[in-house]
Backbone as ProteinMPNN parsed JSONL, in Angstrom:
{"seq_chain_A": "XXXXXXXXXXXXXXXXXXXXXXXXXXXXXXXXXXXXXXXXXXXXXXXXXXXXXXXXXXXXXXXXXXXXXXXXXXXXXXXXXXXXXXXXXXXXXXXXXXXXXXX", "coords_chain_A": {"N_chain_A": [[136.098, 169.82, 107.848], [133.587, 169.967, 105.691], [130.91, 168.244, 104.629], [129.127, 166.83, 102.11], [125.924, 167.004, 101.435], [123.036, 165.057, 101.337], [120.808, 165.101, 97.975], [117.818, 165.265, 96.107], [118.541, 163.862, 93.887], [120.279, 162.123, 94.165], [121.901, 159.029, 94.662], [121.239, 157.107, 97.813], [122.977, 154.752, 99.667], [122.176, 154.13, 102.362], [120.254, 155.735, 104.898], [119.824, 157.422, 107.54], [118.141, 159.294, 110.313], [118.168, 160.079, 113.761], [116.858, 160.803, 117.211], [118.95, 161.368, 119.994], [118.822, 160.232, 123.329], [117.92, 163.117, 125.698], [118.873, 165.5, 124.72], [120.319, 164.925, 122.308], [120.77, 164.354, 118.675], [121.127, 162.814, 115.696], [122.571, 162.067, 112.254], [122.801, 160.039, 109.603], [124.17, 159.263, 106.417], [125.275, 157.378, 103.661], [126.71, 157.478, 100.28], [125.722, 155.474, 97.402], [128.073, 154.608, 95.911], [130.094, 155.047, 97.342], [132.393, 154.248, 100.383], [132.648, 155.338, 102.815], [130.876, 156.638, 105.894], [128.809, 159.588, 105.928], [128.371, 161.237, 108.897], [126.19, 163.468, 110.772], [125.856, 165.318, 113.582], [124.481, 166.084, 117.004], [125.966, 165.687, 120.369], [124.748, 163.452, 122.541], [125.665, 163.636, 125.192], [127.481, 166.011, 126.103], [125.979, 167.899, 124.351], [127.224, 169.399, 122.204], [127.604, 170.122, 118.851], [128.933, 168.394, 115.851], [130.618, 166.928, 112.886], [131.601, 164.393, 110.74], [133.448, 161.766, 109.009], [133.328, 158.377, 108.379], [133.906, 155.058, 108.398], [131.304, 152.386, 107.911], [130.678, 150.22, 110.109], [128.76, 147.944, 111.731], [128.565, 146.698, 115.312], [128.659, 144.089, 117.505], [127.054, 144.654, 120.52], [126.319, 145.258, 124.199], [123.738, 146.62, 125.446], [121.838, 148.663, 127.462], [118.251, 148.088, 128.658], [115.416, 150.396, 129.196], [113.851, 148.717, 131.429], [115.955, 148.038, 132.786], [116.936, 145.553, 132.173], [119.566, 143.472, 130.156], [120.668, 143.677, 126.872], [121.833, 141.994, 124.131], [123.016, 143.54, 121.099], [123.228, 144.385, 117.492], [124.925, 147.417, 116.536], [125.66, 150.766, 115.623], [128.495, 152.072, 116.751], [129.544, 155.58, 117.801], [131.837, 157.944, 118.394], [132.153, 160.949, 119.988], [133.829, 163.795, 119.079], [134.141, 166.14, 120.948], [134.027, 165.115, 123.651], [134.649, 162.475, 123.798], [132.611, 160.434, 124.396], [130.894, 157.533, 124.053], [128.591, 157.326, 121.264], [125.705, 155.234, 120.935], [124.044, 153.916, 118.184], [121.605, 151.476, 117.783], [120.915, 148.98, 115.478], [118.131, 149.173, 113.607], [115.275, 147.311, 113.643], [112.484, 146.715, 111.517], [109.611, 145.692, 112.975], [107.45, 143.108, 112.383], [103.552, 141.782, 111.73], [103.906, 139.809, 113.52], [103.089, 136.017, 114.111], [99.745, 134.98, 113.227], [97.087, 133.915, 115.358], [95.924, 130.812, 116.025], [92.296, 130.032, 114.719]], "CA_chain_A": [[135.633, 169.493, 106.783], [132.609, 170.078, 105.175], [130.045, 166.843, 104.35], [128.331, 166.915, 101.037], [124.468, 166.553, 101.789], [122.402, 164.387, 99.666], [119.903, 165.446, 97.698], [116.708, 164.531, 95.351], [118.887, 162.973, 92.88], [121.462, 161.436, 94.886], [121.454, 157.465, 95.003], [122.011, 156.66, 99.01], [123.123, 153.179, 100.241], [121.74, 153.993, 103.735], [120.215, 157.48, 105.418], [118.77, 157.362, 108.749], [118.027, 160.307, 111.271], [117.217, 159.681, 114.862], [117.282, 161.144, 118.503], [119.646, 160.443, 121.035], [118.229, 161.311, 125.101], [117.214, 164.348, 125.777], [119.391, 166.65, 123.903], [121.221, 164.286, 121.445], [120.438, 163.787, 117.48], [122.462, 162.537, 114.834], [121.98, 161.89, 110.775], [124.09, 159.226, 108.795], [123.963, 158.804, 104.979], [126.223, 157.251, 102.892], [126.229, 157.553, 98.998], [125.606, 154.067, 96.409], [129.089, 154.114, 95.408], [131.321, 155.233, 98.252], [132.474, 153.144, 101.46], [132.515, 156.182, 104.102], [129.814, 157.043, 105.984], [128.894, 160.816, 106.219], [128.048, 161.899, 110.047], [126.018, 165.009, 111.305], [125.48, 164.601, 115.268], [124.632, 166.489, 118.306], [126.121, 164.442, 120.999], [123.643, 163.721, 123.683], [126.335, 163.645, 126.593], [127.762, 167.445, 126.156], [125.352, 168.888, 123.445], [128.285, 170.211, 121.243], [127.669, 169.406, 117.388], [130.139, 167.37, 115.188], [130.669, 166.114, 111.514], [132.38, 163.358, 110.293], [133.359, 160.722, 107.993], [133.809, 157.118, 108.958], [133.587, 153.584, 107.792], [130.269, 152.008, 108.368], [130.566, 148.886, 110.77], [128.101, 147.618, 113.029], [129.476, 145.594, 116.085], [127.77, 143.656, 118.649], [127.531, 145.288, 121.722], [125.385, 145.107, 125.202], [122.982, 147.63, 125.911], [120.984, 148.31, 129.103], [116.897, 148.853, 128.443], [114.704, 150.822, 130.147], [113.435, 148.379, 132.261], [116.845, 147.506, 133.493], [117.693, 144.507, 131.532], [120.576, 144.421, 129.402], [120.312, 143.274, 125.651], [123.101, 142.126, 123.094], [122.542, 144.165, 119.811], [124.259, 144.879, 116.459], [124.911, 148.835, 116.654], [126.73, 151.63, 115.166], [129.104, 153.208, 117.624], [130.103, 156.371, 116.918], [132.664, 158.527, 119.13], [132.126, 162.49, 120.115], [134.962, 164.336, 119.339], [134.266, 167.071, 121.684], [133.976, 164.53, 124.903], [135.083, 161.38, 123.644], [131.839, 159.496, 124.947], [130.433, 156.826, 122.799], [127.067, 157.108, 121.166], [125.316, 154.047, 120.144], [122.421, 153.841, 117.118], [120.82, 150.113, 117.567], [120.437, 148.367, 114.369], [116.574, 149.116, 113.646], [114.832, 145.992, 112.806], [111.0, 146.625, 111.71], [108.722, 144.156, 113.312], [106.215, 142.666, 111.429], [102.616, 141.368, 112.937], [104.043, 138.363, 114.18], [102.207, 135.033, 113.56], [98.32, 134.598, 113.664], [96.603, 133.012, 116.46], [94.737, 129.818, 115.116], [90.975, 130.089, 114.769]], "C_chain_A": [[134.184, 169.764, 106.498], [131.732, 168.969, 104.155], [129.045, 167.516, 103.035], [127.059, 165.973, 101.47], [123.924, 166.127, 100.558], [121.391, 165.304, 99.371], [118.832, 164.845, 96.802], [117.389, 163.717, 94.533], [120.042, 162.159, 93.185], [120.807, 159.857, 95.068], [122.21, 157.19, 96.416], [121.94, 155.397, 99.067], [122.377, 153.185, 101.328], [121.435, 155.425, 104.176], [119.424, 157.093, 107.002], [119.105, 158.699, 109.897], [117.234, 159.906, 112.681], [117.865, 160.677, 116.312], [117.727, 160.315, 119.505], [119.291, 160.854, 122.504], [117.272, 162.095, 124.687], [117.687, 165.278, 124.647], [120.459, 166.223, 122.158], [120.336, 163.769, 119.665], [121.717, 163.279, 116.55], [121.704, 161.978, 113.417], [123.267, 161.171, 110.157], [123.539, 159.115, 107.265], [125.284, 158.495, 104.251], [125.611, 156.545, 101.349], [126.107, 156.148, 98.216], [127.236, 153.557, 96.453], [130.514, 154.218, 96.441], [131.207, 154.56, 99.571], [132.572, 154.044, 102.725], [131.146, 156.343, 104.197], [129.55, 158.774, 106.44], [127.988, 161.086, 107.823], [127.479, 162.923, 110.547], [125.586, 164.872, 112.675], [125.527, 166.0, 115.867], [124.876, 165.849, 119.353], [125.391, 164.953, 122.14], [124.599, 163.782, 125.073], [126.96, 165.253, 126.869], [126.831, 168.255, 125.268], [126.221, 169.815, 122.349], [127.522, 169.069, 119.723], [129.162, 169.252, 117.112], [129.801, 166.708, 113.833], [131.643, 165.583, 111.239], [132.34, 162.423, 109.271], [133.927, 159.293, 108.516], [133.385, 155.706, 108.55], [132.481, 152.681, 108.685], [130.499, 150.59, 109.06], [129.742, 148.697, 111.94], [128.883, 146.295, 113.82], [128.242, 145.149, 117.156], [128.168, 144.333, 120.206], [126.033, 145.149, 122.846], [124.675, 146.439, 125.417], [121.963, 147.553, 127.235], [119.323, 149.216, 128.635], [116.489, 149.181, 129.389], [114.527, 150.285, 131.536], [114.78, 147.705, 133.245], [117.733, 146.617, 133.111], [118.358, 144.747, 130.497], [120.086, 143.238, 128.025], [121.445, 143.191, 124.794], [122.294, 142.48, 121.653], [123.541, 144.451, 118.804], [123.855, 146.304, 116.666], [126.054, 149.312, 115.943], [127.084, 152.333, 116.159], [129.762, 154.48, 117.04], [130.756, 157.444, 118.381], [132.583, 160.233, 119.108], [133.517, 162.974, 119.732], [135.049, 165.494, 120.197], [135.046, 166.166, 123.292], [134.342, 163.299, 124.837], [134.058, 160.041, 124.175], [131.368, 158.851, 123.531], [128.706, 157.217, 122.332], [126.641, 155.87, 120.279], [123.902, 153.862, 119.671], [122.51, 152.287, 117.155], [120.728, 150.044, 116.073], [118.9, 148.186, 114.351], [115.787, 148.467, 112.619], [113.034, 146.395, 112.68], [110.368, 145.351, 112.045], [107.438, 143.846, 112.764], [105.047, 142.317, 112.832], [103.032, 140.447, 113.688], [103.147, 136.992, 113.535], [100.804, 135.007, 113.996], [97.992, 133.474, 114.566], [95.644, 131.835, 115.46], [93.4, 130.28, 115.678], [90.315, 129.417, 115.58]], "O_chain_A": [[133.555, 169.724, 107.555], [131.979, 168.953, 102.949], [128.381, 168.549, 103.123], [127.044, 164.773, 101.745], [124.083, 166.458, 99.383], [121.028, 166.171, 100.166], [118.994, 163.627, 96.735], [116.819, 162.639, 94.366], [120.668, 161.568, 92.305], [119.68, 159.542, 95.451], [123.432, 157.051, 96.449], [120.969, 154.805, 98.596], [121.732, 152.142, 101.443], [122.245, 156.305, 103.888], [118.41, 156.409, 107.141], [120.259, 158.974, 110.225], [116.064, 159.532, 112.759], [119.006, 161.127, 116.408], [117.353, 159.207, 119.89], [119.571, 162.021, 122.776], [116.332, 162.043, 123.894], [116.932, 165.728, 123.785], [121.006, 166.937, 121.317], [119.436, 162.929, 119.619], [122.927, 163.384, 116.745], [120.55, 161.549, 113.405], [124.426, 161.584, 110.194], [122.348, 158.85, 107.109], [126.238, 159.274, 104.258], [124.736, 155.708, 101.127], [126.85, 155.455, 98.91], [127.615, 152.466, 96.88], [131.599, 153.649, 96.32], [130.081, 154.266, 99.972], [132.576, 153.413, 103.783], [130.326, 156.286, 103.281], [130.224, 159.151, 107.399], [126.765, 161.101, 107.681], [128.365, 163.669, 110.964], [124.691, 164.032, 112.77], [126.282, 166.898, 115.492], [123.901, 165.14, 119.604], [125.291, 166.081, 122.623], [123.96, 164.033, 126.095], [126.834, 165.639, 128.031], [126.918, 169.466, 125.475], [125.773, 170.82, 121.796], [127.146, 167.899, 119.646], [130.164, 169.669, 117.694], [128.793, 166.013, 113.704], [132.712, 166.163, 111.426], [131.295, 162.233, 108.649], [135.029, 159.259, 109.064], [132.172, 155.523, 108.441], [132.677, 152.329, 109.849], [130.468, 149.694, 108.216], [129.996, 149.23, 113.02], [129.496, 145.34, 113.344], [127.219, 145.759, 117.468], [129.252, 144.437, 120.78], [124.901, 144.974, 122.395], [125.436, 147.394, 125.57], [121.491, 146.562, 127.793], [119.178, 150.412, 128.382], [116.811, 148.682, 130.467], [114.826, 150.89, 132.566], [114.588, 147.008, 134.241], [118.926, 146.611, 133.415], [118.181, 145.752, 129.809], [119.367, 142.249, 128.163], [122.104, 144.218, 124.635], [121.294, 141.915, 121.21], [124.677, 144.753, 119.171], [122.682, 146.564, 116.934], [127.084, 148.697, 115.667], [126.321, 153.183, 116.617], [130.409, 154.469, 115.993], [129.998, 157.604, 119.338], [133.011, 160.766, 118.084], [134.418, 162.319, 120.255], [136.187, 165.961, 120.228], [136.115, 166.425, 123.844], [134.422, 162.786, 125.953], [134.501, 158.905, 124.343], [131.401, 159.32, 122.394], [127.8, 157.337, 123.157], [127.116, 155.579, 119.181], [122.892, 153.705, 120.356], [123.469, 151.779, 116.572], [120.461, 151.074, 115.455], [118.376, 147.243, 114.945], [115.594, 148.713, 111.428], [112.357, 146.358, 113.707], [110.551, 144.246, 111.532], [106.461, 144.589, 112.858], [105.197, 142.404, 114.051], [102.37, 140.265, 114.71], [102.587, 137.118, 112.446], [100.634, 135.013, 115.215], [98.499, 132.353, 114.543], [94.921, 132.047, 114.486], [93.276, 130.792, 116.79], [89.087, 129.498, 115.596]]}, "name": "protein", "num_of_chains": 1, "seq": "XXXXXXXXXXXXXXXXXXXXXXXXXXXXXXXXXXXXXXXXXXXXXXXXXXXXXXXXXXXXXXXXXXXXXXXXXXXXXXXXXXXXXXXXXXXXXXXXXXXXXXX"}
């Protein structure tokens, strides 16, 4: 299957490009009038490239943070076609400056 990559004139509803672990990469995009999300990836587990179209659904999952604690997050879970391992993309939330301290 050959995916249609976005151009400058396309209207996108969602786009992200992220690194996963040491050797993994993922690029997701969804055009404005389509239900399917296009995914192009290099698996972080086996290192093999792949591409697919899937429905964009975030699910609540528990992940392990670098400090060893577990955290519940909304994530997009993608399964590798080669090794069938899960690749978890957390929902990216932009953090603001927070509350200002009273002077």
